[in-house]
N, C-alpha and C positions, 0 to 999 in steps of 0.2 A: 113190219113194212118190212118189202123188199124194193130194190128199186123201183119198179111199177107204183103206181101213183102217188110219188113224190113230188114235189115241188121242188124243182131246184135250179136258182139263180148262177149264173156263171159271167164271170168277169173278164175280158181279153177274149170276147169269145167270135171275132169276126173272122179268125184265120188257128195253122198251127192245132197246136194242142186245143187250145179249146175251143175252136173251132171242132174238131174231132171228141171233142167229151159231147158237145153239144148231140151233133148226132147221133153217138152211140148212146145217152142215158135216154135222147126221146124213142130211140130204136128198140129201148129194151120197157117204154113205158111208162117214163118219166113226161112231165109237163116241164118244159124249160124256159125260163128269163132271161134272155141273152142281153148282155150290155159290151158295146164296144164308144169305140169314137168314129168308125167306119162304116155308117148305117146303111150306106147302099149295100153293105158285103153281108150286115146282120138280116136287111130285109132280104137279101135273096136268100138268106141260110133261111132263113121263117120259113119263106115261100116252099121251099125243097121240103122240108124236115113236114108240114104241113099236106104235102103233096104225095110224102110217104104215108102218110095216115097218122103225123103225129102231131103233138100239140106243143104251140113254140109262141111267143112274144118276143118285142124286142125295144130297147127304148137308146138312145145315146147316153154313155157312162165314159168319161175321164175320171179316173180314180184318184185325182190330184183334188177333185170338187167332193166335200164331203154328203153337197145335194144332191149331186149325181147319186150315189150310192143310196140313198134314203128312197130315190125314183125307183131303180131299181126292186128295192125289199118291197117297197109300198106296191108297184105293179103286179108282181109275183100275186103278193095278198089278196088287193082287190081282184085279179084276174079268177084266182084258183082259188081261193080264202085261207090261203095258209104259204105259206115256206118252212119245207124244211131242212136242205142244205144252201149255204153260198161256197160255190168256187171261187177262190183267190187266185187269179189264173193272170191276171194283165203285169205285165214286168217288160223292163226294161236293162240295155247293159251299155256300157262304155269300155267296152275294152283297151284300158293303157295302162303303162307304168305310173306308179303314184305321180313318180319325180315330171310325169306333164303337166301336173298340179292343172287338172281337169277337173276344178270347180264349179262351171256349169254342168258337166257330166255328172260328178259327185252330186250334186245338189237334184237334179231330174231325178235320179236311181233312191235316194233318199227318198223324194215326194213320191213316185208310184210305187216301190217295192216294199218301201216301210209303211211310210202313211198312210198310200191306199190300201193297205190290210188293215191298220188300224182303223179309217172309213168304215171300212166294210163292216167291220164288228161293232163300229157303235151304230151302224144302220139295223145288221141281223141281230144282236143278241136281243136288245127289246122285246123281239117279235117273238124268240125260241122261250125267252122266260116267260111272257103270256102263254103260248103254249104248252111248255113244258116241254119240250124239247125241239132239238136242233141239232144242225153238226155242221161245223166252218172244214172245209180242206182248203187246204195251200198247197200251190205248187211253190214249190221251192227251186235248190240245186242240188249238183252234186259237188258245184263249184265251190260248196259251204262246205262240204266235207274232202277234200284233197285241196287245197290252197294251192295253188301256182300264179308265177310271176304275169301282170297285168290284169291279173282279175279281184286284187286285193280288195276293193272296194266293192264291185258286184257283189263277193265272196261275204264280205261284210252286211252288207244288207242282208243278204238271205240268212244269215247266222241270226243275226237279231230279228228275226221271223220267227225264228224255228225255238228259239229262246222265247216270243212272245207267244209264241200258243204253247209251249210247254206250261210256263207261268199260269196262263188261265187256265189250261187243264190242272192243274193243281187249285185254283179256286173254284175249280164248277165238279167236284166230286157229289155232287147231290142227283147225278144221274142225270139234269135236263141237256147238257150240254156233250158232245163229244170236238174232236178236235183232232184232224190229220195234219201231217205234211207229207207232201211228195217230192221225191226230189228226181228228177230227171236228169236223167246224163245226155251225151249229143242225141240230141231229135230233131229229125228232118224238115225244119220249119223256116220261117222268116228273121230267125232269130239274126245271125250275120249278119243280113245286110246294113242294119242299125246300127250294129255292137264296135263294129272295125270302121275307124276312120281310116289308116293305112289300107293304100288298092294293096299291097301286094300283098301286107296280113290278112286281109280281107278275102282275096283268094285262096290264100294256103289254106284258113278256116274254111271256106266253101269246099274244097277239096278234101277236108278232114271230114265234116261232115257229110258230104254224097258217100264216102269211103266207109264210116264206121257208125254214122246215126242210124238209130230207128224211127218208124214212121209215127205220126204222133196218134195214130189210135192206140199204139202201146200204151201208151200211158193214158190214155181215156180208160182203156181197160183197168187198169191198177186203179184210177178214180173210181170205178161202180165198180170194184169190188172190195172198197172200203165204206165207200155209201151200203152195201149190199146187205154188212152185218147182221145180226141182231141187234136192238137198239142199247143191248148192256154188255156190249163189246165194242171196242173202241182200237182200231189201228191207228196208233200213236203217230208212225213214223214208214217209211215204205218208198224204199230205192229202186228204180227202174231203171238199166243202165243195156247199151249192148255191151252183147259178152265178149267184146275184143274193145271195151274201151280199158285202157289201164288207170 
């Protein structure tokens, strides 16, 4: 199977990489099942995809709630008869030195970035096993590849997911499951708005993003490339960053 005809669920689909991925995969002929907390954006996105001739459905998803992930997966199966891919894109960051002791921010990142991925696996893996095939594509970050000050906890959550997917891959060499980690660098999204509390640091981060960042559609194409491989080919890790990013 190519992307065309596949049923693909996406978390964090209301903006940024998730939205771009939904639009791109739908344009390639996939049926997309969209989840996010901002339902008004999801509804608008579904309408625009359908107006362009694509297939899309949506439901509210908070990845910290396991039941929401089950609802997303079940929606795809009920509406389209199966689920071929789960794109785990939802994620948050709180950028600050560890010495700031932002315990609340740490907990939020663990809940969304790590537990949210586990909740998606718990919802999708039984369906993939029952079908005899499925693909987990999870968005991590280059922050886990190049560790820098103020991003230690965020990078830790992303590297935890990278390790999790590799372990799952080794447990799943029967040909049923494929796993892919996508590591974006600077991408022009709303990420910075919620990641940095200090106003001066936030403005500097926005300037860096405007100067260096690539469009979310570039990451969407990378995700499509991983999905589009033959069933006996797995793209385990894929890094996509601006050519000028250090």
